[in-house]
C-alpha positions, -999 to 999 in steps of 0.1 A, spaced: 181 134 459 164 101 467 129 115 468 129 128 432 148 97 421 122 74 435 91 95 428 102 98 391 105 61 390 70 57 404 55 82 380 71 63 351 51 33 363 17 47 371 16 83 358 6 114 376 -23 117 401 -56 134 392 -47 141 356 -19 164 367 -1 158 334 -31 165 311 -29 193 286 -3 182 261 -5 157 233 32 151 233 44 116 244 52 117 281 85 106 296 92 110 333 127 118 342 141 121 377 158 154 376 179 162 407 176 199 416 213 206 422 243 212 400 263 181 390 293 196 407 274 197 440 266 160 441 299 152 458 288 174 487 259 151 495 283 126 510 258 104 529 236 102 497 267 93 476 273 65 501 237 53 501 235 51 463 269 33 461 259 8 489 227 -2 471 242 -3 436 228 28 420 252 40 392 255 77 399 268 83 364 232 78 352 218 105 373 205 137 357 212 170 373 197 205 369 225 217 347 221 187 323 188 199 309 176 232 295 144 235 314 136 270 302 137 258 266 114 229 273 91 253 292 91 277 263 81 249 239 53 238 262 70 204 268 78 207 305 58 194 335 75 196 369 67 174 399 83 189 430 93 168 459 109 178 493 102 214 485 71 234 473 88 265 460 110 266 429 146 278 434 150 314 422 168 304 390 137 284 381 110 309 392 100 315 356 89 279 353 59 282 377 33 274 351 50 241 345 45 228 381 20 200 381 25 181 413 40 187 448 50 159 473 65 176 503 66 178 541 75 215 546 51 244 552 29 251 522 40 285 507 7 287 489 22 289 454 11 272 422 -26 273 431 -35 253 401 -19 223 418 -46 209 440 -63 177 452 -43 145 448 -16 164 430 -8 186 461 4 163 488 20 185 515 21 168 549 26 197 572 4 205 603 1 243 606 -13 240 641 16 221 653 41 238 630 55 205 621 56 182 590 61 145 588 98 135 592 107 128 556 94 134 521 105 98 515 78 87 538 53 102 514 69 85 484 68 52 503 31 57 510 25 64 473 44 32 463 23 12 487 -9 26 474 -2 26 436 27 2 429 35 -21 458 49 -48 436 75 -23 424 87 -14 458 116 -38 456 145 -42 480 167 -16 462 140 11 462 130 2 497 166 5 509 171 40 494 138 52 509 146 37 543 181 53 544 167 88 539 138 83 564 163 72 590 186 102 584 158 127 583 143 114 616 175 106 634 167 69 633 131 76 645 146 90 678 119 103 702 145 128 715 148 144 680 110 148 678 111 145 641 94 112 635 56 109 632 34 79 632 35 80 594 73 78 595 72 48 618 47 30 596 68 37 565 99 22 581 79 -8 592 67 -14 556 102 -9 541 118 -33 566 94 -60 554 111 -58 521 145 -59 537 144 -87 563 181 -87 569 186 -50 572 201 -36 604 186 -1 606 209 10 635 239 0 614 226 17 583 218 49 602 252 49 619 270 44 586 251 73 569 258 95 599 294 86 598 296 96 561 278 129 568 302 139 595 333 122 581 363 145 590 383 134 560 354 145 537 351 179 554 388 184 554 388 182 516 362 209 511 369 245 503 351 273 522 328 277 492 320 240 492 313 241 529 288 269 525 272 252 495 265 221 515 227 220 522 224 257 512 189 270 512 178 305 500 147 324 513 129 356 504 109 374 531 90 408 531 109 434 550 105 471 558 142 477 552 136 476 515 107 500 516 70 494 510 65 461 493 102 453 495 118 419 503 150 405 517 167 375 501 190 355 524 205 321 526 215 295 553 240 267 551 246 236 573 284 234 580 292 203 601 325 218 613 336 238 644 336 274 634 373 279 641 381 252 616 360 270 590 375 304 597 410 290 594 406 279 558 416 298 528 384 315 516 393 307 480 
């Protein structure tokens, strides 16, 4: 949520890299569109806390079900800038021609081959099978390069919170943080001289694992939390077939989940 929010802000300031948004004469407006349903926002408990703490009014956020992307695409008015993923969700697969930029730290799926050069920033080392710790590190780098004066305390705090969560507070044991993540945190802290990163990380973790929060979720909500869907080739579906499957992060003991009303 924070990476599209902040990247959208950056693009509204400096535009897209390498002429990524060329090809239309219509006036351009950059909108931070969050790629989840509005009803799912409550499930991102640590993000809700982070936005509230640093005074971002969540009522102003724009979610995937607030805009008819397919209609905009059909009218030739849609350009998509992907961050923290490099493959459109299945419900948006028909919008592939509208993808103009990717800022991500997951393995490159090799899609949208027209997105290249500066517009394709995917920080994943295939040899090591590892990306940098957080897409917000990439957004921080772009702010520092293109609009350092606009990387104010509020923006820095949002980016910092996500980098800390994604890298387990830069923990060596977690083996998620890279040199780039450490450098990004150092730069963000310069804009937040009074920030206690350990306290911020602990507060975000506490919200993420808050028993009261999880106690209030249905089984469906639990499974929707951080749900990701994948499609892989498989021989089970015959030649050229594929298997679609999903994975959820449920931060509960399994007996607690099983004991709930499935409705």
